[in-house]
Structures are given as structure tokens and as C-alpha cells.
PDB file as gemmi writes it, atoms N, CA and C in Angstrom:
CRYST1    1.000    1.000    1.000  90.00  90.00  90.00 P 1                      
ATOM      1  N   MET A   1     -86.241 -63.934-162.747  1.00  0.00           N  
ATOM      2  CA  MET A   1     -86.888 -65.065-163.474  1.00  0.00           C  
ATOM      3  C   MET A   1     -85.927 -65.291-164.663  1.00  0.00           C  
ATOM      4  N   ASP A   2     -85.491 -66.602-164.720  1.00  0.00           N  
ATOM      5  CA  ASP A   2     -84.599 -67.115-165.839  1.00  0.00           C  
ATOM      6  C   ASP A   2     -85.434 -67.557-166.924  1.00  0.00           C  
ATOM      7  N   ILE A   3     -85.135 -67.068-168.293  1.00  0.00           N  
ATOM      8  CA  ILE A   3     -86.037 -67.456-169.423  1.00  0.00           C  
ATOM      9  C   ILE A   3     -85.201 -68.427-170.165  1.00  0.00           C  
ATOM     10  N   ALA A   4     -85.709 -69.620-170.529  1.00  0.00           N  
ATOM     11  CA  ALA A   4     -85.011 -70.644-171.297  1.00  0.00           C  
ATOM     12  C   ALA A   4     -85.742 -70.755-172.584  1.00  0.00           C  
ATOM     13  N   ILE A   5     -85.043 -70.467-173.772  1.00  0.00           N  
ATOM     14  CA  ILE A   5     -85.387 -70.658-174.915  1.00  0.00           C  
ATOM     15  C   ILE A   5     -84.737 -71.774-175.734  1.00  0.00           C  
ATOM     16  N   SER A   6     -85.631 -72.680-176.295  1.00  0.00           N  
ATOM     17  CA  SER A   6     -84.868 -73.795-176.889  1.00  0.00           C  
ATOM     18  C   SER A   6     -85.217 -73.460-178.377  1.00  0.00           C  
ATOM     19  N   ASN A   7     -83.988 -73.730-179.268  1.00  0.00           N  
ATOM     20  CA  ASN A   7     -84.126 -73.442-180.785  1.00  0.00           C  
ATOM     21  C   ASN A   7     -84.898 -74.680-181.485  1.00  0.00           C  
ATOM     22  N   ALA A   8     -85.012 -75.866-180.707  1.00  0.00           N  
ATOM     23  CA  ALA A   8     -85.831 -76.964-181.083  1.00  0.00           C  
ATOM     24  C   ALA A   8     -87.369 -76.845-181.095  1.00  0.00           C  
ATOM     25  N   ASP A   9     -87.782 -75.722-180.390  1.00  0.00           N  
ATOM     26  CA  ASP A   9     -89.274 -75.497-180.308  1.00  0.00           C  
ATOM     27  C   ASP A   9     -89.569 -74.596-181.492  1.00  0.00           C  
ATOM     28  N   PRO A  10     -90.512 -74.938-182.465  1.00  0.00           N  
ATOM     29  CA  PRO A  10     -90.817 -74.102-183.600  1.00  0.00           C  
ATOM     30  C   PRO A  10     -91.658 -72.913-183.209  1.00  0.00           C  
ATOM     31  N   ARG A  11     -92.274 -72.899-182.147  1.00  0.00           N  
ATOM     32  CA  ARG A  11     -93.242 -71.737-181.834  1.00  0.00           C  
ATOM     33  C   ARG A  11     -92.421 -70.475-181.828  1.00  0.00           C  
ATOM     34  N   PRO A  12     -93.247 -69.436-181.957  1.00  0.00           N  
ATOM     35  CA  PRO A  12     -92.674 -68.022-181.828  1.00  0.00           C  
ATOM     36  C   PRO A  12     -92.094 -67.812-180.374  1.00  0.00           C  
ATOM     37  N   ILE A  13     -90.926 -67.131-180.261  1.00  0.00           N  
ATOM     38  CA  ILE A  13     -90.233 -67.016-178.927  1.00  0.00           C  
ATOM     39  C   ILE A  13     -91.185 -66.307-178.011  1.00  0.00           C  
ATOM     40  N   TYR A  14     -91.950 -65.298-178.387  1.00  0.00           N  
ATOM     41  CA  TYR A  14     -92.998 -64.579-177.529  1.00  0.00           C  
ATOM     42  C   TYR A  14     -93.929 -65.432-176.864  1.00  0.00           C  
ATOM     43  N   GLY A  15     -94.389 -66.571-177.581  1.00  0.00           N  
ATOM     44  CA  GLY A  15     -95.315 -67.656-177.105  1.00  0.00           C  
ATOM     45  C   GLY A  15     -94.647 -68.555-176.079  1.00  0.00           C  
ATOM     46  N   ARG A  16     -93.372 -68.741-176.330  1.00  0.00           N  
ATOM     47  CA  ARG A  16     -92.669 -69.627-175.344  1.00  0.00           C  
ATOM     48  C   ARG A  16     -92.392 -68.833-174.135  1.00  0.00           C  
ATOM     49  N   ILE A  17     -91.944 -67.682-174.204  1.00  0.00           N  
ATOM     50  CA  ILE A  17     -91.780 -66.749-173.043  1.00  0.00           C  
ATOM     51  C   ILE A  17     -93.049 -66.584-172.218  1.00  0.00           C  
ATOM     52  N   ALA A  18     -94.204 -66.440-172.951  1.00  0.00           N  
ATOM     53  CA  ALA A  18     -95.591 -66.307-172.276  1.00  0.00           C  
ATOM     54  C   ALA A  18     -95.816 -67.615-171.586  1.00  0.00           C  
ATOM     55  N   ASP A  19     -95.515 -68.601-172.161  1.00  0.00           N  
ATOM     56  CA  ASP A  19     -95.878 -70.068-171.361  1.00  0.00           C  
ATOM     57  C   ASP A  19     -95.009 -70.003-170.000  1.00  0.00           C  
ATOM     58  N   GLN A  20     -93.814 -69.568-170.052  1.00  0.00           N  
ATOM     59  CA  GLN A  20     -92.937 -69.627-168.855  1.00  0.00           C  
ATOM     60  C   GLN A  20     -93.426 -68.752-167.762  1.00  0.00           C  
ATOM     61  N   VAL A  21     -93.960 -67.572-168.223  1.00  0.00           N  
ATOM     62  CA  VAL A  21     -94.326 -66.552-167.225  1.00  0.00           C  
ATOM     63  C   VAL A  21     -95.740 -67.031-166.652  1.00  0.00           C  
ATOM     64  N   ARG A  22     -96.646 -67.406-167.566  1.00  0.00           N  
ATOM     65  CA  ARG A  22     -97.967 -67.887-167.214  1.00  0.00           C  
ATOM     66  C   ARG A  22     -97.717 -69.117-166.270  1.00  0.00           C  
ATOM     67  N   GLY A  23     -96.967 -70.052-166.558  1.00  0.00           N  
ATOM     68  CA  GLY A  23     -96.595 -71.370-165.668  1.00  0.00           C  
ATOM     69  C   GLY A  23     -96.138 -70.818-164.214  1.00  0.00           C  
ATOM     70  N   ALA A  24     -95.355 -69.917-164.313  1.00  0.00           N  
ATOM     71  CA  ALA A  24     -94.795 -69.324-163.016  1.00  0.00           C  
ATOM     72  C   ALA A  24     -95.647 -68.778-162.070  1.00  0.00           C  
ATOM     73  N   VAL A  25     -96.563 -67.974-162.793  1.00  0.00           N  
ATOM     74  CA  VAL A  25     -97.787 -67.441-161.983  1.00  0.00           C  
ATOM     75  C   VAL A  25     -98.632 -68.494-161.359  1.00  0.00           C  
ATOM     76  N   ILE A  26     -99.066 -69.440-162.302  1.00  0.00           N  
ATOM     77  CA  ILE A  26    -100.026 -70.438-161.951  1.00  0.00           C  
ATOM     78  C   ILE A  26     -99.224 -71.332-160.790  1.00  0.00           C  
ATOM     79  N   ALA A  27     -97.994 -71.443-160.719  1.00  0.00           N  
ATOM     80  CA  ALA A  27     -97.332 -72.303-159.816  1.00  0.00           C  
ATOM     81  C   ALA A  27     -97.027 -71.501-158.525  1.00  0.00           C  
ATOM     82  N   GLY A  28     -97.398 -70.357-158.576  1.00  0.00           N  
ATOM     83  CA  GLY A  28     -97.058 -69.409-157.370  1.00  0.00           C  
ATOM     84  C   GLY A  28     -95.816 -69.107-157.279  1.00  0.00           C  
ATOM     85  N   THR A  29     -94.824 -69.384-158.022  1.00  0.00           N  
ATOM     86  CA  THR A  29     -93.445 -68.941-158.090  1.00  0.00           C  
ATOM     87  C   THR A  29     -93.403 -67.338-158.250  1.00  0.00           C  
ATOM     88  N   LEU A  30     -94.203 -66.812-158.898  1.00  0.00           N  
ATOM     89  CA  LEU A  30     -94.225 -65.400-159.125  1.00  0.00           C  
ATOM     90  C   LEU A  30     -95.680 -64.818-159.025  1.00  0.00           C  
ATOM     91  N   ALA A  31     -95.857 -63.666-158.305  1.00  0.00           N  
ATOM     92  CA  ALA A  31     -97.104 -63.028-158.138  1.00  0.00           C  
ATOM     93  C   ALA A  31     -97.390 -62.466-159.359  1.00  0.00           C  
ATOM     94  N   PRO A  32     -98.618 -62.095-159.718  1.00  0.00           N  
ATOM     95  CA  PRO A  32     -98.849 -61.545-161.133  1.00  0.00           C  
ATOM     96  C   PRO A  32     -98.282 -60.217-161.423  1.00  0.00           C  
ATOM     97  N   GLY A  33     -98.167 -59.214-160.567  1.00  0.00           N  
ATOM     98  CA  GLY A  33     -97.428 -58.083-160.737  1.00  0.00           C  
ATOM     99  C   GLY A  33     -96.042 -58.141-160.921  1.00  0.00           C  
ATOM    100  N   GLU A  34     -95.484 -59.032-160.009  1.00  0.00           N  
ATOM    101  CA  GLU A  34     -93.952 -59.397-160.182  1.00  0.00           C  
ATOM    102  C   GLU A  34     -93.459 -60.089-161.399  1.00  0.00           C  
ATOM    103  N   ALA A  35     -94.391 -60.906-161.937  1.00  0.00           N  
ATOM    104  CA  ALA A  35     -94.146 -61.617-163.125  1.00  0.00           C  
ATOM    105  C   ALA A  35     -93.616 -60.937-164.225  1.00  0.00           C  
ATOM    106  N   LEU A  36     -94.315 -59.863-164.636  1.00  0.00           N  
ATOM    107  CA  LEU A  36     -93.894 -59.109-165.831  1.00  0.00           C  
ATOM    108  C   LEU A  36     -92.594 -58.438-165.624  1.00  0.00           C  
ATOM    109  N   ARG A  37     -92.375 -57.782-164.473  1.00  0.00           N  
ATOM    110  CA  ARG A  37     -91.118 -57.103-164.073  1.00  0.00           C  
ATOM    111  C   ARG A  37     -89.943 -58.056-164.282  1.00  0.00           C  
ATOM    112  N   LYS A  38     -90.120 -59.407-163.653  1.00  0.00           N  
ATOM    113  CA  LYS A  38     -89.005 -60.143-163.591  1.00  0.00           C  
ATOM    114  C   LYS A  38     -88.927 -60.847-165.093  1.00  0.00           C  
ATOM    115  N   ALA A  39     -89.902 -61.054-165.746  1.00  0.00           N  
ATOM    116  CA  ALA A  39     -89.950 -61.468-167.183  1.00  0.00           C  
ATOM    117  C   ALA A  39     -89.028 -60.497-168.115  1.00  0.00           C  
ATOM    118  N   VAL A  40     -89.407 -59.208-167.874  1.00  0.00           N  
ATOM    119  CA  VAL A  40     -88.540 -58.341-168.679  1.00  0.00           C  
ATOM    120  C   VAL A  40     -87.096 -58.564-168.284  1.00  0.00           C  
ATOM    121  N   ALA A  41     -86.747 -58.383-167.057  1.00  0.00           N  
ATOM    122  CA  ALA A  41     -85.437 -58.566-166.674  1.00  0.00           C  
ATOM    123  C   ALA A  41     -84.763 -59.878-167.263  1.00  0.00           C  
ATOM    124  N   GLY A  42     -85.516 -60.902-167.156  1.00  0.00           N  
ATOM    125  CA  GLY A  42     -85.034 -62.254-167.603  1.00  0.00           C  
ATOM    126  C   GLY A  42     -84.753 -62.068-169.190  1.00  0.00           C  
ATOM    127  N   THR A  43     -85.440 -61.543-169.954  1.00  0.00           N  
ATOM    128  CA  THR A  43     -85.483 -61.523-171.392  1.00  0.00           C  
ATOM    129  C   THR A  43     -84.158 -60.652-171.759  1.00  0.00           C  
ATOM    130  N   LYS A  44     -84.045 -59.573-170.989  1.00  0.00           N  
ATOM    131  CA  LYS A  44     -82.902 -58.613-171.261  1.00  0.00           C  
ATOM    132  C   LYS A  44     -81.602 -59.497-171.061  1.00  0.00           C  
ATOM    133  N   ARG A  45     -81.559 -60.234-169.913  1.00  0.00           N  
ATOM    134  CA  ARG A  45     -80.352 -61.041-169.600  1.00  0.00           C  
ATOM    135  C   ARG A  45     -80.152 -62.033-170.635  1.00  0.00           C  
ATOM    136  N   ALA A  46     -81.133 -62.608-171.379  1.00  0.00           N  
ATOM    137  CA  ALA A  46     -81.042 -63.709-172.311  1.00  0.00           C  
ATOM    138  C   ALA A  46     -80.858 -63.072-173.654  1.00  0.00           C  
ATOM    139  N   GLY A  47     -80.910 -61.779-173.817  1.00  0.00           N  
ATOM    140  CA  GLY A  47     -80.624 -61.163-175.072  1.00  0.00           C  
ATOM    141  C   GLY A  47     -81.819 -61.246-176.118  1.00  0.00           C  
ATOM    142  N   ILE A  48     -82.895 -61.506-175.565  1.00  0.00           N  
ATOM    143  CA  ILE A  48     -84.273 -61.700-176.470  1.00  0.00           C  
ATOM    144  C   ILE A  48     -84.615 -60.144-176.979  1.00  0.00           C  
ATOM    145  N   PRO A  49     -84.857 -60.138-178.038  1.00  0.00           N  
ATOM    146  CA  PRO A  49     -85.260 -58.877-178.702  1.00  0.00           C  
ATOM    147  C   PRO A  49     -86.525 -58.151-178.130  1.00  0.00           C  
ATOM    148  N   LEU A  50     -86.420 -56.847-177.816  1.00  0.00           N  
ATOM    149  CA  LEU A  50     -87.534 -56.165-177.434  1.00  0.00           C  
ATOM    150  C   LEU A  50     -88.949 -56.446-178.150  1.00  0.00           C  
ATOM    151  N   SER A  51     -88.855 -56.670-179.380  1.00  0.00           N  
ATOM    152  CA  SER A  51     -90.112 -56.990-180.180  1.00  0.00           C  
ATOM    153  C   SER A  51     -90.783 -58.192-179.623  1.00  0.00           C  
ATOM    154  N   GLU A  52     -89.895 -59.210-179.288  1.00  0.00           N  
ATOM    155  CA  GLU A  52     -90.556 -60.514-178.791  1.00  0.00           C  
ATOM    156  C   GLU A  52     -91.164 -60.227-177.435  1.00  0.00           C  
ATOM    157  N   MET A  53     -90.553 -59.338-176.579  1.00  0.00           N  
ATOM    158  CA  MET A  53     -91.113 -59.026-175.356  1.00  0.00           C  
ATOM    159  C   MET A  53     -92.497 -58.322-175.457  1.00  0.00           C  
ATOM    160  N   GLU A  54     -92.556 -57.417-176.435  1.00  0.00           N  
ATOM    161  CA  GLU A  54     -93.823 -56.686-176.679  1.00  0.00           C  
ATOM    162  C   GLU A  54     -94.900 -57.693-177.101  1.00  0.00           C  
ATOM    163  N   GLU A  55     -94.477 -58.560-178.008  1.00  0.00           N  
ATOM    164  CA  GLU A  55     -95.556 -59.547-178.404  1.00  0.00           C  
ATOM    165  C   GLU A  55     -96.110 -60.441-177.357  1.00  0.00           C  
ATOM    166  N   MET A  56     -95.127 -60.801-176.362  1.00  0.00           N  
ATOM    167  CA  MET A  56     -95.426 -61.643-175.282  1.00  0.00           C  
ATOM    168  C   MET A  56     -96.291 -60.979-174.307  1.00  0.00           C  
ATOM    169  N   LEU A  57     -96.155 -59.594-174.056  1.00  0.00           N  
ATOM    170  CA  LEU A  57     -96.891 -58.789-173.181  1.00  0.00           C  
ATOM    171  C   LEU A  57     -98.377 -58.712-173.881  1.00  0.00           C  
ATOM    172  N   ALA A  58     -98.535 -58.604-175.215  1.00  0.00           N  
ATOM    173  CA  ALA A  58     -99.756 -58.381-175.797  1.00  0.00           C  
ATOM    174  C   ALA A  58    -100.513 -59.703-175.691  1.00  0.00           C  
ATOM    175  N   LEU A  59     -99.830 -60.705-175.925  1.00  0.00           N  
ATOM    176  CA  LEU A  59    -100.497 -61.961-175.818  1.00  0.00           C  
ATOM    177  C   LEU A  59    -101.101 -62.316-174.261  1.00  0.00           C  
ATOM    178  N   LEU A  60    -100.353 -61.894-173.180  1.00  0.00           N  
ATOM    179  CA  LEU A  60    -100.760 -62.051-171.983  1.00  0.00           C  
ATOM    180  C   LEU A  60    -101.870 -61.220-171.794  1.00  0.00           C  
ATOM    181  N   TYR A  61    -101.675 -59.859-172.185  1.00  0.00           N  
ATOM    182  CA  TYR A  61    -102.705 -59.009-171.938  1.00  0.00           C  
ATOM    183  C   TYR A  61    -104.250 -59.343-172.537  1.00  0.00           C  
ATOM    184  N   ASP A  62    -104.089 -59.889-173.806  1.00  0.00           N  
ATOM    185  CA  ASP A  62    -105.126 -60.448-174.519  1.00  0.00           C  
ATOM    186  C   ASP A  62    -105.967 -61.436-173.712  1.00  0.00           C  
ATOM    187  N   GLU A  63    -104.992 -62.388-173.255  1.00  0.00           N  
ATOM    188  CA  GLU A  63    -105.522 -63.521-172.505  1.00  0.00           C  
ATOM    189  C   GLU A  63    -106.332 -63.098-171.285  1.00  0.00           C  
ATOM    190  N   ARG A  64    -105.778 -62.292-170.477  1.00  0.00           N  
ATOM    191  CA  ARG A  64    -106.298 -61.582-169.411  1.00  0.00           C  
ATOM    192  C   ARG A  64    -107.583 -60.854-169.630  1.00  0.00           C  
ATOM    193  N   SER A  65    -107.466 -60.089-170.688  1.00  0.00           N  
ATOM    194  CA  SER A  65    -108.884 -59.308-171.052  1.00  0.00           C  
ATOM    195  C   SER A  65    -110.057 -60.382-171.479  1.00  0.00           C  
ATOM    196  N   GLN A  66    -109.693 -61.410-172.113  1.00  0.00           N  
ATOM    197  CA  GLN A  66    -110.652 -62.396-172.685  1.00  0.00           C  
ATOM    198  C   GLN A  66    -111.262 -63.142-171.450  1.00  0.00           C  
ATOM    199  N   GLY A  67    -110.343 -63.265-170.326  1.00  0.00           N  
ATOM    200  CA  GLY A  67    -110.795 -63.961-169.038  1.00  0.00           C  
ATOM    201  C   GLY A  67    -111.738 -63.163-168.214  1.00  0.00           C  
ATOM    202  N   GLU A  68    -111.750 -61.782-168.385  1.00  0.00           N  
ATOM    203  CA  GLU A  68    -112.434 -61.040-167.701  1.00  0.00           C  
ATOM    204  C   GLU A  68    -113.863 -60.547-168.273  1.00  0.00           C  
ATOM    205  N   SER A  69    -114.127 -61.037-169.325  1.00  0.00           N  
ATOM    206  CA  SER A  69    -115.266 -60.717-170.292  1.00  0.00           C  
ATOM    207  C   SER A  69    -116.476 -61.474-169.628  1.00  0.00           C  
TER     208      SER A  69                                                      
END                                                                             
């Protein structure tokens, strides 16, 4: 998965990454389990800090947990 980050977008990087991962899952481009593995690889290639990846994972996990309630 290629991660594209625009400096023109004022939102936190982790939120922008989460939007891309979520969109790929919804579009059927990535399967749910496959999405996180490919997103991690994409962020590494893009040089995105691990802390942003951790925030993105926490955001997606929280969204999933709220949806299961």
C-alpha cells in the first residue's frame, strides 16, 4: 500500500493515514487483516515516524471497538 501525505492537509498525519487505510478496506482494495500489514510497510517506505503509526493503529482500533458495542 502506498501512503500519500500532503503537507497542505492540516490534520494529524496519523488521521490522514487512517483515512487511507479505512478507504482501501471499504473499497475492497485491501482485506481488513491485510490492511494493517500493508499500511505499516507503506509508512516505513514513506519515512513516517513510528509514533504516527502507533496513533493510527490506536485510532482504527478505537473505531472498531466502538462499532462492536
